[in-house]
N, C-alpha and C positions, 0 to 999 in steps of 0.2 A: 607902650606899644603903639606901632605909627597907624594913625587916622588911613582905612582903606582909600584907594581913590577910587574918584565916582568916573563914571564913561569919558566925561569931556576931558577931566585932568588925565587918565588913563591913554586915551586918544594922544595928547599935548605930548606927554612920556614919550611915546612909541615912535612921534613925528623927530622928537629933538634927538632920540637915539639911532633911528635912521639917519638924520643930517651928518651925526659926529662919525658914525661907520662910511658914509660915503665920502666925507674931506678925509679920514684918515687912510682910504682906497686912493684916493689923489694922490696922497703926499708917494705911498707906496709906490704907486705906477710912476710918477714923476723920479723919483730916485733909479727905479729900474730903467727909464727911458735913459737918463744922464748916463749911468754906467754902462748901458749898452753903447751912449753915443762916446764914452772917453774909449770902452775896446776897441769901436770901429777904426777911430783916429790914430790908438796906439798901433794895430795892424796897418793902417796905411803909412803909417811912417817907418813900417818895416822894424822897430827897433824891439829890442828883449826888454828885460829888467833892467832901465837905468835909473839915473840919480833921480831923471824928474818922476819917475815912476814911486819911488819912495817916499818921494812928498806926496803923492797922489794919494798912496796909500796911509800915509800919517795923516792926512787930512781926512780920509773915509773913514779912519779910525775913531777921527775927532767928532765925526758925521754919523757914528754908528748910532742905529736906533733896535730896538729890541725885537722889532716884527723881522729884521732883517737876519735873524739867526733861528725862527721859526717856519716848519714847513708850511706851506699853504694846502688848506683842505683839498685832497686830490679825490675828484669823482671816482666811485665804486669799480673797479675794472680797469681803470685809466692807469699810465706811467705814473709813478709817485712824482709830484712837484716838489722840487727841492729849495730849501731856503737860498736868499743868494750868500749868505757866510756860513761857515761850518758853525755849529754851537761851539760852544770852549769847552763841555763836559759832553762825555758820550752817554747818552739814553737808549737803552735798552726799547723802552716804549714807543719813542720817538722814532728810531731807526728801523723796526720791524715793523711799523704802519705800513698797511698799502702795496706791500710788495707783492704779497703770495696772490691778492687778488688780482693783480697785475699778470703774473705770469700764469695762473689758471685761466685768465679771458684771451690770454693771448697762445693758450694751447702748446704750451712749452713740454707740458709732462706726456702729451696724447703719441703713442707711438703709431707707426703705420705698418700695416700687414702686408704692404705691398711696395715696403722701400726695398732699396737694393745693399743698405746698409746691415752688416751683419746685426743678429741679433743680440739682445742680453736682457733676461726676463728672471724678476723675481717675484715670485706670488706672494703677498704680506700674510703672513699668519693672522685668520681672523678673530681680533677681538670677540670676548662674548658682547653680546649685547646685554648683557644683566648691569651694567653701569658704568663708570665712569674708567677713563684708562689709568694706572698706576704707572709710577715710575721703571717697572719693569718694560711695561708696553715703550715707554718713552726709548730705554737703549734699544730696543726693537727698532724702532721709527727711526730714531740717529743712526744706526750701521746701516740699516737697509738702504736712506735715503743718501747717504755719502757715495757709497756704492753703487747706487743708479745715478746718480748727479756727476761721479767722476766718469761711468761707462759714458753717460751721454754726451759730456764734454769730450771724450776721446775716440768719437767717430761712430759711435753704436745705435742700432735702433733699439734704444733702451725702454723696457715696456715694465712698469711694476703696477701691479693689479691689486687693488684696494679690494676688501670683502670684510663680511661681519658673520659671526658665527649665532646658530639662533640657542646654541648652549642649553640645551632641553632640559636637563635636572636640574640647574642653576638658576634658570628663567622661574621656572615652573615653582620651584622652594621661594623664590623672590617673592613672586606676585600672590601667592599662596599665603604667604606670609603678612602680607600688606593690606589682603583680603580681610584675613583675622583681626588685623589690628584697628584697620578701621570700619569693617561693616560687620565684624562678629560672624565672619560666614566661611565655609570652606567649600572649595571646589566642586565638591557634592552636593552642595544647596544652591551652587548656582548652575550648576548643570555645564556640561563638555562645550557647546556654542558660545554660552555666554563668559565662560572662563577664557576662552582662546580670545574672544571680544578684548577680554581685561590684558591679557597676555600681550596683543598687539598693539595696546595702547602705550605699556610701558616700551614695549621696541622702539615706537617712533620716537616717543621722548628722549630716552635713553641711548639711543643709536643716533640722534642727532648730537646731542651732547661729544658722543665719540671722535664722531668725523668733525667737528669744532675744532677737538683736541689737536688731531693729527693735520687738522691745517695751520693752526698755531704754534707746531712745532717745525713747520716749512716741508714737512712730507710732501714729495715730487710725484706725486701716486697719480694714475691714470683714471681720473675721475669719469670718464666715458665709458670705461669698463668696471664700472663698482658693481659689486654682485653681494647679495645674502644668502646663507645656504639654505633660504627657506623660500626664495622667490622661484618663479614658475618656470625658469631654465634649468636651477640648481635640483629643483623636485624633480624634473624629469628625469634629468640625470641620475638620480637616487634611485629610482623606482627600475630605469633601465638596466643598474648596476645589480639591484637584487634579482630583478630575474635573469640576466644573464648567467650572474653565478649560481643561484640555483638551478639552470640548465646545463651547467656544465659539471653538476653535480658538487658544488662546494658550498653550500646551502643548505642547511638539513635543520629539521626540529626533533628535539630529543628532551629526554628527562635527565638532566645534568644537575648537578651540586653549582650554586651560584651565589654572590656575594646578596644578600637581601636584608632590604631596610625596611623595618615595621611599622615606622613612622611614614615614610613615604609609599611604601607599600610597592615598591619596584626591587629588580635587580638592579644593582650600580653595577660599574666596569670598576678596576683595581686601582686607579689611577684617584677614584673617589672614597678612598679607605685610608684613612691614618689609624695607625699601628702607636699604642700607648704601653706602655711596659708597667706592669702593676703585681703586686702580694695576690695571688689567688689561692681557690684552694685545689686539693687533691684527696681522694678516698684512699683509707688503707683497707687493706684485705690480707688474707692468709698469708704466709711467706712460702707455704709448701705446695708448689703446683704439681708436680712431675704425675702423680696420681689421678690429677685431673683432665691429664691430655685427652682429646678425643668426647668427653664426655659434655653434659649439660647443665648450664645453671637455670634455676627457676626465678622467672620475674618476680619480685617480692610484693606487686600491686595488682597485676593482673593473671600472675602463673605462666605467662608465656615462655615456652622453653628458649633458652639463650645459648648455642654453641660455644664451647670454650675451642679456642684456635691459639696456634702457635704462631707468631709472625714476627720474625727478628727484625724486619726492616721498620718496623713501626716502633718495639718498646725496645729500652736499653734496663737490662736487667739489673743495671747497677742505680738507675736512680727510682728513687721511691721504693714501692713496694713491687717492681718489675713488673704488675697486672695492672690492667688498665681497661675502662668498658670500652666497647664501641658504638658509635653511633653513624653507622654509613651516612645518612641523609642529612648531618648535622654537622659533618666536619669533614675538610679537604683531603687529610691523611686517611680517616677511618674511611672515606669513600674509595679510598684507593686499595686500602685491605677489603671493603665489600665486595669489591672487583675481582681482587685474586682469589676469594674465599668463596663467593657466590653466596653471599648472605642478602638476607631480605633488608630495601631500601624503605625504611619506617620514617614517614613525617610528622611529629608528635604537633608542629605549630599551625597555626592560623595567619592567615597573611599578615593579620595586624600585631601578630606576636603572642598570642594568647595560647593555650593549651587546647590541643583539638581532642576529640573522641578516642583517635588513638593514643593519647597520651594518659588516659586511663580515667575512668568515671571520677575518682576522690579529687582530682584535678583540672578536670574540664571546665573551660571557661576563665582560668587563672591567668594572670598577667605572668610572663615566665620568669619576671625576677622573684614574683611573690612565691610562685610554685616552688622555686629553688627550695625555699626557707620550709614551704610544707611539705616538700621529701624528706626533708633532715628530721623532720618533726617526727614523720611517719613512719622514720626508720627506728627511730627513737622508739616509739611507742611499742613497735615490732621486736624492741631487741635488737635490733640489726645493726646498730650503728657504732663504728668502732672510733671514730674520732677524725678530726681532722690536721691537715700542717700544710701553713702557707710556702709557696714558692712563688719566685718570678715567673709573671707570664705577659706575652704580649694581648692586648687586645684590640680588637679593630672596631673602629666607629666611623661611621659616615661623614665626610669633610663638611658634607650640607645641612644635616638634620642634628648632628654630635649624639646620635642612636647607635646603640651597639649594635653591628652587623652580624646577623645571623647566615651561615651557611646553610642553605635551603634546596631541596629537590623541588626544582620547576620545572614545568614544558616550558622551553624556550627555541627561538631560532640561533643557533650558530653559524659562523663560518669555518670550515677546515681550514686548516690555516698553514700543515706541513708542506704541503706540494709549493705554497706561494713564499714561504719563510724562504726554502732553498734556494728559490731564484733572487731572493732579496740578500741574503748571505754570500750568492756569489757575485753579483753584483758589487759588493764591499771588496771582496777579496780578488775579483780583475781588474780593480781601481777603474769600473765605469763609472761608481760613485766614490769619492773621495771625501772620507769624515776630516773636520776639522774642526778642534786638534787630534791629532790620530790617537790620544790615548784611548777616546772612544769607541774605537774600534773594537777591543775585547770584549766592551758592553754590549755592542751591537751582538756578535758573534755568541757571547753567552746568554743572552735572550732569545735570539732566533732559533740556536740548537734546543731549547727548552721550551718551546711555545707550546701553548695549550690555543684548541680552539675559541673560537672569541663569540660570546654571547652578546647578540648584536639587538636582541628586543628589549625593550623597557615598556614596564607598566604605568606609565606617564599619557597626559593629553597634547603636551606641548613638543611636537616634532614631527618627523615623517611616518604618515601611517604605512602599518607595513603592508604591501601590494599582495595581503593573502586572504583569500576568501575560503571561508569554511562552508561545506557542504553537507545541510541534514535532511538526508531522505526522510518520508514518510514512513516508510517500515524500519528505520534506523531504531534498537532496542534502547542504544542510548542517546539521547538529545543532546548532552553537555558539549559546549564547542572544543573540538581537539580529540574527543573519544577515541575517532578512530583517525590514526595517522596518515589514512592514504584518501581520506575526502577533502585534505586540502588544495588548492588552485593558486597558482602563482601567475599574475596577469597584469598587463600593463596600467587597466583600468577595472571597471565594473563592467564593463559591455564586453569586453573578451573573455572576463570570468563567466560571464553567462554564457557566451558563446560555447566556450569549453566545458561549461557543466551540462549543456545540451548534448554537446557530441559525447563525454565520457557516461553519461546517464540516459540515455533515449527513453521516453515515454514515460521515465518518473518522474513523482511527484518529490520536489525538494525545496529546499529553503538557501540562501544564501547569505553567509554574513561575514564583513570584512573583520579582521583580526582588531581590536581595540587597540594594540601595541601600539608604540612608534619605535622607530630603530633608534639606538645608541647613536648621539650627537657623532662619536668618532667615526662613524659610518660614511657622513654625509663630507665629514674634514677630509675624510681619507681621499675624497674622489676630488678635493678641492684642485688642485694641479690640471686634471683635467676639465673639471664642470665649468670653471671660470673661463677659460678658452673655447668652450660651447660644445664640447663634448656631451652627447653622443653623435651631434649633427657635425656634417666633415666644413667646417667653417674655415674660411683663411686664417684666423688665428689660431685656430689649431696646427695647422701644416707649418705656419710659420715659427710661432713661438712656445710648441711643445717638442722634445722637454724644455722644461726652465734653465736659468743656467745656475741658479746656487737656491738652496733653500737655508735661510738663516731665523735661527728660533734659541729658545732655552734648551739648555742640557737636560730639563726635568720633563720634556715630553720625548726624549727621540723613539722610545717605544711606542710609546699610546699615539703618537701622533706620525712620527716621520717614516717610523718601519711600516705603520698601516699605507700609508700614502705609495710608499715604493711597491708594497705587494700587490695592492690594486692597481696602481697605473701601469707595472709590467702585463698583468694579468689582462687590464680592460682597454689600454692602451697603448700595449705593443712593445712599451720600451718604460727606461725609469725615467721617473718625473721630474729628475735635476740633476744634474751632473756633480754639483758639491754639496755639501752640507755644512754650514759653519754654524757652531753651537756655543752660543757667547755666554758668559757667567752669570751667574744669579746673583741678583741684588737684594744685598741685605741691609740693614741698618747698620748704622755707625759704632754698635755694640757688637755686631758681627750675630745680631739675632732675623730670625725669619720675620717676615712684612707682614701684619695682621692686623686687621681691624680692633682688633681688642686689644692688642699694644697700643694702638694710635700711634703706629710709625708706618701705616702707610701713607704714602707720598702723592698727590695728585699734583704730575708735573708743572700744568697750569699755576698752582700756587708757588712754584719755585719759581718759573718766570714773572709771575705778575708781584711775588712777595702776598703775604698774608700775615695777619696779626695771629696772636695766641686765639684770642677772643674768637674771631671769625676761623679758625682753627677746629675750634671748639663746639663755635655752633654749628658746623659741618658733620660732627659726631651725631649729634641731636637730631638731625634733619636726616640721618642714613638710617641704615636697615637694621644697626646693632640693635641685641637685645637689650633692655635698658638697664638690668645688672652689671654687663660688659662697659657702659659708658662711661661711668666714673672711674674705671680702672684704665680704660683707653686716653682718659682726661689726664687721670697723671702723667701718664707715659709722654704725652705732649708737654706736659708742662714740666718735663724732666729733660727732655731733648729739644725742644723748641719755646725756652721761657720767653724771648722776644718774638716770638711769631718766627717767621722764615722771610730773610731781605730779598728783595728783587735782584734776579741774579740776570733775566732773559733767556730768550732760548737758544743762541748763541753758543753761550756759555755753558747752560745747561747739557746741550748736543757736545759740546768738546771734551767736556768733563767727562761725561758718560763714556765716550769712546777709549779716552785716554785711558779709564780704569782697566779696559778689557785684558790688558796684562795680566789682570789677578787671577792666576788656575781658574778655579769653577764658583769663585765666589766671590762678590764685589760689598764690600762694607763700605756703605756712600755717606760721606761726610759732608753736609751740605755747605761747611765752611770752604772747600776744596771748590765748589762750584762757584759759589764767591769770588775766588779767588781768580777765575777766568775771566767774570766781569771786570776785575779790576785791570786783566791782561787787554780787555777790548779796548777801556780807557785808554791803552798803551798805543794800541793801534791807530784808533781815532786822531790821537795827539801828534802819530808819525807822518800820520796824513796831514793834521793841520801845517804842521812844520814843510812838509814837502811842497804843499799848495802856494805856500809861503816864499820859498825859494824858487820854484818855477816860474812864478810872476802870472799874472794873469792871460800876457800874449805869448803865452808860452806854447809852442808848437813841437812834439816829438818827432824824432827822425824816423824813416822808414827802418831804417837798419842800422847797425852800430857797430863801429870799426874799432875791434877791441885792440890793436897792437897799439893803436894812438892813445891809448887812455892813461891816466897816471895811476902809478902801483895799487894804490886802495881801491879804485874803480875796475881793476882787475881782479883783485881778490875776492870783493862781493860779488861779482859776478860768477866766480869760479865756485865759489861756496856754492851760490844760491843753485848751480848746476848741479851739485854733490846732491844738496838739499831737495831736488825736484827728480835726482837718480833712485835716491834712497826711498821718498815718497812714493811713488811710484811701484818698487821693487816690495816694500810693505803692503802696500793694498792688493798687487798679484796675490802676495802670498799667505792674504788675510792677517797680518798682521798689524792690526788699526792702531793700536797704543803706537807701537813704532812710528808710523806715519805722523801720528799728530805730535810725536814727538818731535820729528826733523822738523815738521813746519814750527811747529814753538820755536826750537833751539834758533832756527835761521833768523826769524824778526826778532826774537828778543834779545839772543846772544850778541847776533852779527850785525843784521842790519840796522835796531835802534841803538845797541850799546856800543857799537864800533862804529860803521861807516856813518852814520848820522852824525856823530861827534866829531869823525874825522874829517869831514868834507866843511863844517861851519865856517873856520878860517877861510875859506875859498870865496866867502858870500861877504868879503869887507870892502866890495867896491874897490879894492885895489887892480889897477892893469896890469900887476904883474901875475894875478891869476885868472887873466880872461879866459884864457883856454881850457885850465883847469876846472873854471867855472862851470863852463858851457858842457865840459864832460863829465861832470859830477853831476848837472844839471839831467843830463840824458840818461846817464849809468841809474840814477835814482829813479827816473821816472819807467825805467827797464823793471827795476826790483821791484817796484809799487805795481804795476801791470802783472808779471808773472806771479808775483806774490799772494797779491789778490787770489787771482785763476788757481792757484796751488792749493788755498785755504779756503776755498769755497765749496768744495762738499761738505764742509765739515761746519762751518759757520756761514750758511746763506745770506742771512740778513746785512750783516755788517759787512761783508764782501761786497754785494751788489750795489748798496749803498755809498761805499767808497770808492770801486770801481767807476760808478757813472759821475764821478765827481773829478776822475783824472781826465785832463785835455786827452785828445785821439789824433793820431798822425793824420794828415792830411791824406786823400784819394787812395784811403786804407777802406778795404771793405770790413769796418766794424760791425760788429753783432750787434742788435740792440739790448741783451742782457749777459751779464756776465755768465749766466746758466749755462746758456748757448754757445758760449765762445769757446774755445779749442784748450782744454787741458796742456799746461806745459809739458815740453820734450827739453830733453837734455841736447844743449847745443855744443855739439865736440870741440870746437873752436874756443869755447870759454874755460875749459879746464887747466888750471894753470896749477902743477903740484908744486912749481920752484918758489912762484909768488906766496904761495899758502904758507910755505917751509918758512919762510921769511916773514911774513906775517907774523907766525905762531913765536916767532924771536921776539918780535916788536910786543907783544900782548903778554909775552912770559915776562918780559922787563918791565914794562907796565904793574904787571901785578907784585913783583918782587919790590919793585919802590913804593907802590902801597904798603908793601907788608911793613918797611921799615918805619912806617908811621907809629909813633908810640902810643899806646893803649889809653893813655890819659889824653890825646889831641882831642880839640875841639871841633875837626874837620875842616881849620882854616887852608886855604891853598897855601902850599910850600912850595918855593922852587926846586927842581929835580934835575940832575945832569946826568946825560949819558956819553959815554964816550966810545964810538965807533970803531971797531980797528979793519974794519975794510969797507 
């Protein structure tokens, strides 16, 4: 073990290190100065790449220092400083460093409400604040950023609004579990105010992680307009929406059947209910019932009279006994029967799932599952038990608590949806909104034509408090909140509620209590296209950017989010909230399984970008919110899928892979090997530019225009096929066929530029005077191809294209933009199209392929001479 240095020795060592650094910096500056002198001398000589250059390059290669290939450290927010030489291998970590901070500080992402450019707007689906982004969020970011970068480069006033969702039930569950795990406390132990403080701490911690992830993904969001569903402006919008919908008769309070979670003690939405098929139990009764029609049965435990009814809609006489018990307050189908036959609605459960007094004194206080066993035992004791028969049933489970969901009658706030649903239906039928892919239109019609009123109240603490106050008068017989339906006051704040109470009940003594419930998260999310632009205030953003251009999201929330945005946007904003809806496929793992933390197949996009070992993947599981019982199962899944961890792929490769996957119907089976394949392709691009920079020479200055007619045939050909790639890419982007766009770009770069053109022009660079003209033409054509090709690729791979484009020489006296992301997106150049030359080149390439196919399978790939006879 080394002896620790004393103060004097440490000081000497630091001085020595400082001198060494200064010496090294002087060396680097001297080299840069010499390189600048040589470049200036070459420009003054007016030469291109001559023999003397070649000697200098050889001498330079011998004098190469490792520092020449390492980018200097760039101060935060400044334009990236590039090394004097391109690295010999592509490194995503090195390439993707510094660019984003410069783009952001240069305000390239910001839109201007006063701009004369046509607006193009995307509202980002707000990720839940509950945790970090997963690979499903990454495909959303990749697609939306590709769209917005393309539109920005195409001359639009492009706005991409970032936001985050408070995710009421999901966040509350996570924080409640954390409190119980760390402090052995429930939310009721700490109280509402302190619990909300804990949730806000969680939000700050995880919200920051999400924003960092989005920046790593290269998402060019307008951060000046960043919002959160529970910030002051969005909360104001939520309150205003509730008040307006109530006054329009579209919000009402009623006792209705809802999905009730006995663990969380709240109503939950349909999207939070998972269905699991399993064998259940069905009771058997007497098979001959005709003589019982219109009569009554006696309840075996409390003597209550039970009406015997006939209902062909509910009962299949050929299934089981053809007779069933009816519980109108505990089953959606029975609820409808109860309404049709005017039955009594009796709730036998307490909020936490125990039997209430209405369930009979014999069972009162029992947990519901224990009571089911006790009921069978009691029937046996009375001699009334006839047996059981198993049949398949669908069990509803809460996706958050994993508890069995109980349909229960509860007083809740509801939105009346019929009239708003009709508007949403008509918007799609009339093509005011276009759904892409179009097969989802039928799902849209089916759901909206059968829509039910929407339960919007939740018995939670984290969320927007319902702006409803209940008045309890001094002379009211019943003092419980909600006892009298006409005692509710809907107001924008407590002062308005007090004012209305005084007007409604002049001279009376009363007490005013705000409803403790909060609104369903989807209520605030449904307002997002309006609220992010400043609604209900009449702001410039609202008039310029509403409605937005496209809503891009996953197909799994077409109804829960998309339909509600359309209904609320049309009702409150006076117009559809967006003109197109693009639904991307849902990502699954390589085996086609749904991604779930318990399977260990949920992937953090940053782990794909940076790479991660299996050991660290498993450590992340231990540090997460998984139940200890599920951790080992998840670890086993990781060991099978990622035995060597995940290799470093980089942001560009991940984005390109995810977008190229979108051709797969409604599901994507993601294989990390494919992502890594695109990382290797990035290396191919890197090497193509390195080759080009070598052939262009240090003194090369590109022409302002290129005369196609005087170019060699291979140059005419590469420009013609580039033209086709540009046309096809733009057509595919317009049609939201993103995988076709990536395919067009990839094919041109890989199979036409790299495999053919670069190989074909190599003979021109043998320094022979015979090829002087062809050499100059191929140089100019190569530069045009690289400049356009990088701009064409930029929306999909922003980092590597920026880095490589910055290394390209620029024409003199050209109005060159400072960044590729604000440069013009390529357009088709009509005079470049040359079908004849493409046809002739096709013959040449086909001939080459046929010659190669003659090679014997035993050949060891040594070069062999080949001879071609040209007939014309």
